[in-house]
C-alpha positions as CSV (number, residue, x, y, z in Angstrom):
1,M,0.0,0.0,0.0
2,T,1.4,3.4,-1.0
3,F,2.0,5.8,2.0
4,Q,-0.3,8.8,1.9
5,P,1.0,11.8,4.0
6,R,-1.6,13.5,6.2
7,E,-3.2,16.6,4.7
8,L,-1.9,19.8,6.4
9,F,-3.7,23.1,6.9
10,P,-0.9,25.7,7.1
11,D,-3.5,28.5,7.3
12,R,-5.0,27.1,10.5
13,S,-2.0,26.3,12.7
14,A,1.7,27.3,13.1
15,R,2.4,23.6,13.7
16,D,0.8,22.7,10.4
17,L,2.8,25.5,8.7
18,F,6.0,24.2,10.2
19,G,5.2,20.7,9.0
20,A,4.1,21.9,5.6
21,E,7.4,23.8,5.1
22,I,9.4,20.7,6.0
23,R,7.4,18.7,3.5
24,R,7.7,21.5,0.8
25,H,11.5,21.9,1.2
26,R,12.0,18.2,1.5
27,E,10.1,17.4,-1.7
28,K,11.8,20.3,-3.5
29,A,15.1,18.7,-2.6
30,D,13.8,15.3,-3.7
31,M,14.5,13.8,-0.3
32,S,12.5,11.1,1.4
33,L,11.8,11.3,5.1
34,R,14.3,8.6,5.8
35,R,17.0,10.5,3.9
36,L,16.2,13.7,5.7
37,A,16.4,12.0,9.0
38,E,19.8,10.6,8.1
39,V,21.1,14.0,7.1
40,L,19.8,15.6,10.3
41,N,20.8,12.7,12.5
42,Y,17.2,12.6,13.7
43,S,14.6,9.9,14.5
44,K,12.6,9.2,11.3
45,S,9.5,8.4,13.3
46,H,9.7,11.6,15.3
47,L,10.4,13.6,12.2
48,A,7.3,12.1,10.5
49,R,5.2,13.1,13.5
50,I,6.5,16.7,13.4
51,E,5.9,16.9,9.6
52,A,2.3,15.7,10.3
53,A,1.9,18.4,12.9
54,E,1.3,15.8,15.6
55,C,3.9,17.1,18.0
56,L,6.1,20.1,18.6
57,P,9.7,19.9,17.3
58,Y,12.6,19.8,19.8
59,D,14.6,23.0,20.2
60,D,17.6,21.7,18.2
61,L,15.6,20.8,15.0
62,P,14.8,24.3,13.5
63,S,18.5,25.3,13.2
64,K,19.3,21.9,11.7
65,L,16.5,22.4,9.1
66,D,17.7,25.9,8.3
67,A,21.2,24.6,7.8
68,C,20.0,21.7,5.7
69,F,17.8,23.7,3.4
70,G,19.5,27.1,3.5
71,T,16.4,28.8,4.7
72,D,18.0,31.7,6.7
73,G,16.1,31.2,10.0
74,L,12.7,30.4,8.5
75,F,12.3,27.3,10.7
76,A,13.6,29.1,13.8
77,R,10.9,31.7,13.3
78,L,8.1,29.2,12.7
79,H,9.2,27.2,15.7
80,A,8.8,30.4,17.9
81,L,5.2,30.6,16.7
82,A,4.5,26.9,17.1
83,K,5.7,26.9,20.7
84,N,2.8,29.3,21.5
85,E,0.3,26.6,20.6
86,P,0.1,24.3,23.6
87,F,-1.9,21.5,22.0
88,P,-1.2,19.5,18.8
89,R,-3.9,20.0,16.2
90,K,-5.3,16.5,16.8
91,Y,-6.2,17.5,20.4
92,R,-7.5,21.0,19.7
93,R,-11.1,19.9,18.8
94,M,-11.3,17.9,22.0
95,I,-10.0,20.9,24.0
96,E,-12.6,23.1,22.3
97,L,-15.4,20.7,23.1
98,E,-14.2,20.5,26.7
99,S,-14.2,24.3,27.1
100,Q,-17.7,24.7,25.7
101,A,-19.4,21.7,27.4
102,A,-22.2,22.1,29.9
103,V,-21.7,18.4,31.0
104,I,-18.4,16.4,30.9
105,E,-18.6,12.7,31.7
106,Q,-15.3,10.8,31.7
107,Y,-14.0,7.3,32.4
108,V,-10.2,6.7,32.6
109,G,-8.5,3.4,32.9
110,A,-4.8,4.2,33.1
111,T,-4.1,7.7,34.5
112,F,-5.9,10.5,36.3
113,P,-8.0,12.8,34.2
114,G,-6.1,15.9,33.0
115,L,-8.8,18.1,34.6
116,L,-8.0,16.6,38.0
117,Q,-4.2,16.2,37.9
118,T,-1.9,18.1,40.2
119,P,1.1,19.8,38.5
120,E,3.5,17.2,40.0
121,L,1.5,14.3,38.8
122,A,1.1,15.9,35.4
123,E,4.8,16.4,35.0
124,H,5.6,12.8,35.9
125,S,2.9,11.5,33.5
126,L,4.1,13.7,30.6
127,R,7.7,12.6,31.2
128,C,6.5,9.0,30.9
129,G,4.7,9.8,27.7
130,F,7.5,12.0,26.2
131,P,10.7,10.5,27.6
132,H,13.0,12.4,25.2
133,A,11.4,15.8,25.4
134,P,13.5,18.7,26.8
135,D,12.6,20.1,30.2
136,A,11.3,23.3,28.7
137,E,8.8,21.4,26.5
138,I,7.6,19.3,29.4
139,Q,7.0,22.4,31.4
140,D,5.0,24.0,28.6
141,M,2.8,20.9,28.4
142,V,2.3,20.8,32.1
143,K,1.2,24.5,32.1
144,A,-1.2,23.8,29.2
145,R,-2.7,20.9,31.0
146,I,-3.1,22.7,34.3
147,D,-4.5,25.8,32.6
148,R,-7.4,23.7,31.3
149,Q,-8.6,23.2,34.9
150,V,-9.7,26.9,35.1
151,L,-13.1,25.8,33.7
152,L,-13.8,23.9,36.9
153,D,-13.5,27.2,38.8
154,R,-15.7,29.3,36.4
155,A,-18.8,31.1,37.8
156,K,-20.9,28.6,35.8
157,P,-18.7,25.5,35.6
158,P,-19.7,22.4,33.7
159,R,-21.3,19.5,35.5
160,C,-18.4,16.9,35.7
161,W,-18.6,13.2,36.4
162,F,-15.4,11.2,36.6
163,I,-15.1,7.4,36.9
164,L,-11.6,6.2,37.7
165,D,-10.5,2.7,37.4
166,E,-9.0,1.3,40.6
167,A,-5.7,0.8,38.6
168,V,-5.4,4.6,38.3
169,L,-5.3,4.9,42.1
170,R,-2.8,2.1,42.6
171,R,-0.3,2.7,39.8
172,P,2.7,4.6,41.4
173,V,3.4,7.7,39.3
174,G,6.0,10.0,40.8
175,G,6.4,8.2,44.1
176,P,4.4,8.1,47.3
177,A,4.4,11.8,48.1
178,V,3.1,12.7,44.6
179,M,0.4,10.1,44.8
180,R,-0.7,11.1,48.2
181,D,-1.0,14.7,47.2
182,Q,-2.9,13.7,44.1
183,L,-5.4,11.6,46.1
184,S,-5.8,14.5,48.5
185,S,-6.6,16.8,45.6
186,L,-9.2,14.3,44.4
187,L,-11.0,14.4,47.7
188,E,-11.0,18.2,47.7
189,R,-12.4,18.3,44.1
190,G,-15.0,15.8,45.0
191,T,-16.5,18.1,47.6
192,R,-17.6,20.5,44.9
193,S,-21.3,20.4,44.0
194,H,-20.6,20.2,40.3
195,V,-18.0,17.4,40.5
196,T,-18.7,13.7,41.2
197,I,-16.0,11.1,41.4
198,Q,-16.5,7.4,41.4
199,V,-14.1,4.5,41.5
200,L,-14.6,1.4,39.4
201,P,-13.1,-1.4,41.6
202,F,-11.2,-4.4,40.4
203,A,-14.0,-6.5,41.9
204,A,-16.4,-5.2,39.2
205,G,-14.5,-7.4,36.7
206,G,-14.1,-6.9,33.0
207,H,-16.0,-4.3,30.9
208,I,-16.2,-2.9,27.4
209,E,-14.0,0.2,28.0
210,A,-11.1,-1.6,29.7
211,G,-7.7,-0.3,28.6
212,G,-8.8,3.1,27.3
213,S,-10.7,6.2,28.2
214,L,-14.1,7.5,27.2
215,T,-15.4,11.1,27.5
216,L,-18.9,12.4,26.7
217,F,-19.5,16.1,26.0
218,T,-22.9,17.7,26.2
219,T,-23.3,21.2,25.0
220,H,-26.5,23.3,25.1
221,G,-28.1,23.4,21.7
222,E,-25.7,20.9,20.1
223,P,-25.7,17.1,19.7
224,P,-23.6,15.2,22.2
225,V,-20.1,14.2,21.2
226,A,-18.0,11.3,22.4
227,Y,-14.2,11.1,22.6
228,D,-12.3,7.7,22.7
229,E,-8.7,7.8,23.6
230,S,-5.9,5.3,23.9
231,S,-2.2,5.7,24.6
232,Q,-1.6,6.2,20.9
233,C,-4.5,8.1,19.5
234,G,-7.8,9.9,20.2
235,L,-11.0,9.7,18.2
236,I,-13.9,12.2,18.2
237,I,-17.2,10.5,17.6
238,E,-20.1,12.6,16.3
239,D,-22.3,10.0,14.6
240,Q,-25.2,10.0,16.9
241,G,-25.8,6.2,16.7
242,D,-22.2,5.7,17.8
243,V,-22.5,8.3,20.5
244,V,-25.6,6.5,21.9
245,Q,-23.6,3.3,22.1
246,R,-20.9,5.2,24.0
247,R,-23.6,6.6,26.3
248,E,-24.8,3.1,27.1
249,N,-21.2,2.0,27.8
250,Y,-20.7,4.9,30.2
251,D,-24.0,4.4,32.0
252,L,-23.0,0.7,32.5
253,L,-19.7,1.8,34.0
254,R,-21.4,4.2,36.3
255,A,-23.7,1.4,37.5
256,M,-20.7,-0.9,38.1
257,A,-18.7,1.7,40.0
258,L,-18.7,2.4,43.7
259,S,-21.1,5.1,45.0
260,P,-19.5,8.6,45.5
261,R,-19.4,8.0,49.2
262,E,-17.8,4.5,48.9
263,S,-15.4,5.9,46.4
264,E,-14.3,8.7,48.8
265,A,-13.7,6.0,51.5
266,M,-11.5,4.0,49.1
267,I,-9.5,7.0,48.1
268,Q,-9.0,7.9,51.8
269,A,-7.8,4.4,52.5
270,M,-5.4,4.5,49.6
271,M,-3.9,7.7,50.8
272,E,-2.7,5.7,53.8
273,D,-1.1,3.2,51.4
274,W,0.9,6.1,49.9
275,T,2.0,7.5,53.2
276,P,5.8,7.1,53.5
277,C,6.8,4.9,56.4
278,Q,8.4,6.7,59.3
279,P,11.7,5.3,60.5
280,P,11.5,3.8,64.0
281,R,12.6,5.9,66.9
282,T,15.8,4.9,68.6
């Protein structure tokens, strides 16, 4: 099967423009992605994601591209613009839905929801997801993630319902202190009238959404939208028949989960599990 590069929209995004310029200069020079990666001493797979506007280039790439193509700082200037866009294009539609929703219902099976993460937990999670990213890029992503949480503090915040798989609470991310602070933050968030948190315990057994995450967005005057996400990709679902199916899946998870009060008790108990042991007195 012949590879078909993803369509880019350079008029919509600085990241798309950066990727489009890489593609234009590469094709003008009659270079394959593999050959360009060899010339730049760069990962071909990462270069492909940058050209497809799926991730932000590392700080060393623009100067290498300018040197390779003789573009006199073009890629350095485009990089400066792209760094001001905190989310890759493939996530922007989801972020837009999130910011406009009157109701957000989310199930997560692997990590804490971005809307509920502490800065420390967010940093450790992002370092796991982007192990080769420079510190400055990680900090930019942390800030972008935490900035999303402002919608929970709006005068008229969305009604939020979060179902967390028990595995989320037990997987050690960042160490005991980070986990304890994260669970404490969950308990505080759960006291707000517009936020409900439930835990789906291991005892509930298998279910249809195991291994991924599911979010439902309800906006006044618009059809509901679903968002499926795995570790590798996210899919916005607008076909109403498919959205109804995701709604049924979510309602089943809600019925299988512990009640909010039982969930609070489990989170409190797990906080003790994440309390560092004190050395014995001598």
